[in-house]
C-alpha positions as CSV (number, residue, x, y, z in Angstrom):
1,X,157.5,150.2,64.2
2,X,157.4,146.4,63.6
3,X,155.6,145.8,66.9
4,X,152.6,147.8,65.5
5,X,152.3,145.5,62.6
6,X,150.7,143.0,65.0
7,X,147.8,145.4,65.4
8,X,145.0,144.5,63.0
9,X,142.4,147.0,62.1
10,X,139.3,145.1,61.3
11,X,136.5,146.7,59.2
12,X,133.1,145.4,60.1
13,X,131.6,144.5,56.8
14,X,127.9,144.3,56.8
15,X,127.7,141.9,54.0
16,X,125.7,138.8,53.1
17,X,128.5,136.3,53.5
18,X,131.3,135.3,55.9
19,X,134.9,134.7,54.6
20,X,136.8,132.1,56.6
21,X,140.4,131.4,56.0
22,X,140.9,127.9,54.3
23,X,143.9,125.7,54.3
24,X,143.4,124.0,50.9
25,X,146.5,125.1,49.1
26,X,145.9,122.6,46.3
27,X,143.1,124.8,44.9
28,X,145.3,127.9,45.4
29,X,142.6,129.4,47.5
30,X,143.2,131.8,50.2
31,X,139.6,132.2,51.4
32,X,136.6,130.0,51.3
33,X,133.2,131.6,51.1
34,X,130.4,130.3,53.4
35,X,126.9,131.7,52.7
36,X,124.2,132.1,55.3
37,X,120.7,131.5,53.9
38,X,117.3,130.9,55.3
39,X,114.1,129.9,53.5
40,X,113.0,133.4,53.1
41,X,116.0,135.7,53.4
42,X,119.8,136.1,53.1
43,X,120.7,137.5,56.5
44,X,122.9,140.6,57.0
45,X,125.8,139.9,59.4
46,X,125.9,142.4,62.3
47,X,128.1,140.7,64.9
48,X,130.8,138.0,65.1
49,X,132.2,136.2,68.1
50,X,134.5,133.2,68.5
51,X,133.9,131.2,71.7
52,X,136.3,129.2,73.8
53,X,135.8,126.1,71.7
54,X,136.7,127.9,68.5
55,X,133.1,128.0,67.1
56,X,132.0,131.2,65.5
57,X,128.7,132.8,66.6
58,X,127.2,135.0,63.9
59,X,124.7,137.7,64.7
60,X,122.4,138.8,61.9
61,X,119.2,140.7,61.2
62,X,117.5,137.3,61.1
63,X,118.8,135.8,64.4
64,X,121.9,133.9,65.5
65,X,123.8,131.3,63.6
66,X,126.5,129.0,65.0
67,X,129.3,128.0,62.7
68,X,131.2,124.7,63.5
69,X,133.8,125.0,60.7
70,X,131.5,123.3,58.1
71,X,128.0,124.6,58.4
72,X,125.9,127.4,59.9
73,X,123.2,126.2,62.1
74,X,120.5,128.7,63.2
75,X,119.6,129.0,66.9
76,X,115.9,128.5,66.6
77,X,113.8,131.3,68.1
78,X,116.6,133.8,68.1
79,X,115.0,135.8,65.3
80,X,111.7,136.9,67.0
81,X,110.3,140.1,65.7
82,X,110.6,141.4,69.2
83,X,114.4,141.2,69.2
84,X,115.3,142.8,65.9
85,X,119.0,142.7,64.8
86,X,121.8,141.2,66.9
87,X,124.2,143.9,68.0
88,X,126.7,142.1,70.3
89,X,127.7,138.5,71.3
90,X,129.9,137.5,74.3
91,X,130.8,134.3,76.2
92,X,131.0,134.7,80.0
93,X,133.4,132.8,82.2
94,X,130.7,130.2,83.0
95,X,130.3,129.3,79.4
96,X,127.1,131.1,78.7
97,X,126.7,133.0,75.4
98,X,125.1,136.4,75.8
99,X,123.5,138.1,72.8
100,X,122.4,141.7,72.8
101,X,119.9,143.1,70.3
102,X,119.1,146.5,68.8
103,X,115.8,146.4,70.7
104,X,117.6,146.2,74.1
105,X,116.6,142.5,74.6
106,X,119.2,140.0,75.7
107,X,119.4,136.2,75.1
108,X,121.3,133.7,77.1
109,X,122.4,130.5,75.3
110,X,123.8,127.5,76.9
111,X,124.2,124.0,75.3
112,X,122.3,125.4,72.3
113,X,119.2,126.2,74.4
114,X,118.3,129.8,74.9
115,X,116.3,131.8,77.4
116,X,115.4,135.5,77.4
117,X,117.2,137.3,80.1
118,X,114.4,138.9,82.1
119,X,115.7,141.1,84.9
120,X,113.3,142.4,87.5
121,X,114.5,145.9,86.7
122,X,113.4,145.6,83.0
123,X,115.2,145.7,79.7
124,X,117.1,148.6,78.2
125,X,115.1,150.4,75.5
126,X,118.2,150.9,73.2
127,X,120.8,148.7,71.4
128,X,123.1,146.6,73.6
129,X,126.5,147.1,72.1
130,X,129.0,145.0,74.1
131,X,129.6,142.8,77.2
132,X,132.6,142.4,79.6
133,X,133.3,140.9,83.0
134,X,135.5,142.2,85.8
135,X,137.8,140.3,88.1
136,X,134.9,139.6,90.6
137,X,132.7,138.0,87.8
138,X,130.3,141.0,87.6
139,X,128.9,141.1,84.1
140,X,128.7,144.5,82.4
141,X,127.0,145.5,79.2
142,X,127.0,148.9,77.4
143,X,124.3,150.5,75.4
144,X,123.7,153.2,72.8
145,X,121.9,155.7,75.0
146,X,121.4,154.3,78.5
147,X,125.1,154.0,79.6
148,X,126.3,150.8,81.2
149,X,124.5,148.1,83.1
150,X,126.0,145.7,85.7
151,X,124.6,142.3,86.6
152,X,125.7,141.1,90.0
153,X,124.3,138.2,92.0
154,X,121.1,138.1,89.9
155,X,120.4,141.8,90.2
156,X,120.9,144.4,87.5
157,X,121.7,148.1,88.0
158,X,122.5,151.1,85.7
159,X,125.6,153.2,85.6
160,X,124.9,156.5,83.7
161,X,125.7,160.2,83.6
162,X,124.1,160.7,87.0
163,X,126.8,158.4,88.4
164,X,129.6,160.3,86.7
165,X,129.7,158.6,83.3
166,X,130.8,161.2,80.7
167,X,128.1,160.1,78.2
168,X,125.3,157.5,78.0
169,X,126.0,156.6,74.4
170,X,128.6,153.8,74.6
171,X,130.1,152.0,71.7
172,X,132.0,149.0,73.3
173,X,133.3,147.8,76.6
174,X,136.3,145.8,77.8
175,X,137.8,144.4,81.0
176,X,141.3,145.6,82.1
177,X,144.2,143.9,83.8
178,X,143.7,145.9,86.9
179,X,140.1,144.6,87.4
180,X,138.4,147.7,86.0
181,X,136.0,148.0,83.1
182,X,136.4,150.6,80.4
183,X,133.9,151.8,77.8
184,X,134.3,154.1,74.8
185,X,131.6,156.8,74.5
186,X,130.7,160.0,72.7
187,X,132.7,161.9,75.4
188,X,135.9,159.9,75.9
189,X,136.9,156.7,77.7
190,X,135.3,155.8,81.0
191,X,137.0,153.6,83.6
192,X,134.5,151.9,85.9
193,X,135.2,150.1,89.2
194,X,133.6,149.6,92.6
195,X,135.3,150.9,95.7
196,X,133.8,149.7,99.0
197,X,130.7,148.8,97.1
198,X,130.3,152.3,95.5
199,X,130.6,153.1,91.8
200,X,133.8,154.8,90.9
201,X,134.3,156.4,87.5
202,X,137.3,158.2,86.0
203,X,137.3,159.7,82.5
204,X,139.9,160.2,79.9
205,X,138.8,162.7,77.3
206,X,139.8,165.9,75.4
207,X,140.4,167.6,78.8
208,X,143.3,165.1,79.2
209,X,144.7,165.5,75.7
210,X,142.6,162.9,74.0
211,X,142.5,164.2,70.4
212,X,138.9,163.1,69.7
213,X,136.2,162.7,72.3
214,X,134.2,160.2,70.2
215,X,135.7,156.8,71.1
216,X,134.4,154.0,68.9
217,X,136.5,151.2,70.4
218,X,138.9,150.3,73.3
219,X,141.1,147.3,73.1
220,X,143.4,146.2,76.0
221,X,146.9,145.3,75.2
222,X,149.3,143.8,77.8
223,X,149.4,145.3,81.3
224,X,148.2,148.8,81.9
225,X,147.6,149.9,78.3
226,X,144.7,150.2,75.8
227,X,144.4,151.0,72.2
228,X,141.8,153.7,71.5
229,X,140.0,153.9,68.2
230,X,138.4,157.2,67.5
231,X,135.8,158.7,65.1
232,X,138.1,161.1,63.2
233,X,141.6,160.9,64.7
234,X,142.6,157.3,64.1
235,X,144.2,155.5,67.0
236,X,146.5,156.0,70.0
237,X,148.0,153.8,72.7
238,X,147.1,155.0,76.2
239,X,149.0,153.9,79.3
240,X,146.3,154.2,82.0
241,X,148.6,153.3,84.8
242,X,150.8,156.2,84.1
243,X,148.0,158.4,82.6
244,X,150.2,159.0,79.5
245,X,149.7,158.8,75.7
246,X,152.4,156.9,73.9
247,X,153.8,157.9,70.5
248,X,151.3,157.0,67.7
249,X,152.3,154.7,64.9
250,X,149.9,156.5,62.6
251,X,150.0,160.2,61.6
252,X,147.5,162.4,59.7
253,X,144.7,159.8,59.9
254,X,142.1,160.2,57.0
255,X,140.6,156.7,56.8
256,X,137.4,157.4,58.7
257,X,136.2,155.9,62.1
258,X,138.2,153.1,63.7
259,X,135.3,150.8,64.8
260,X,137.1,147.6,65.8
261,X,140.7,146.5,66.6
262,X,142.1,143.0,67.2
263,X,145.4,142.1,68.8
């Protein structure tokens, strides 16, 4: 049971402040409160991401703020009325920060300068809810209603129900140790890969003994396993290499949706 204590269930608090753990024991403080403010508003936090340098990128309903351990600095121009709220943030292997918005727009940020990602194929029309890369450096992002998109060699293409995705409403997306991508949807977990250049999708859902088809989050752990967080049935550990559900550390879940998990 002790090994499960390392699993942290994080509740996404849509509040007006960000709590950062502080090391000042002289003041007997456990947390230090950092407040984000602008001239006209007190932004609502909608996404958090820690980059490879340890800096925290904070998505809000008033743009993106970068926290360096002392101050929040706004990324100017990231709060255009065309963008709406930030819904996801991710750093790709080349160091670029990608930010998805509820409008379907995507920003690319590099060295504190941003550009609007403007694919020839056009933007999604729904919220962008997560990003991930596979082992060939293809960048994927998932959406609330248009399935998954893949960016490869400058081109973008869609992966949806017509390709075998179980549902187009996707909550989050992760890369796996075997090179595949998995996404949690309203109809189970989808595992995505390319075989000889063709899309290949396998689904784990209630037809395979998943207790709840609405999967709000998937979190890889070690080799061949993922934690699955569900709408009503809590969590389970799934071994996708053996196609087997492992014994759950939590019984009779009644704490609502599991929307995020950290290892």
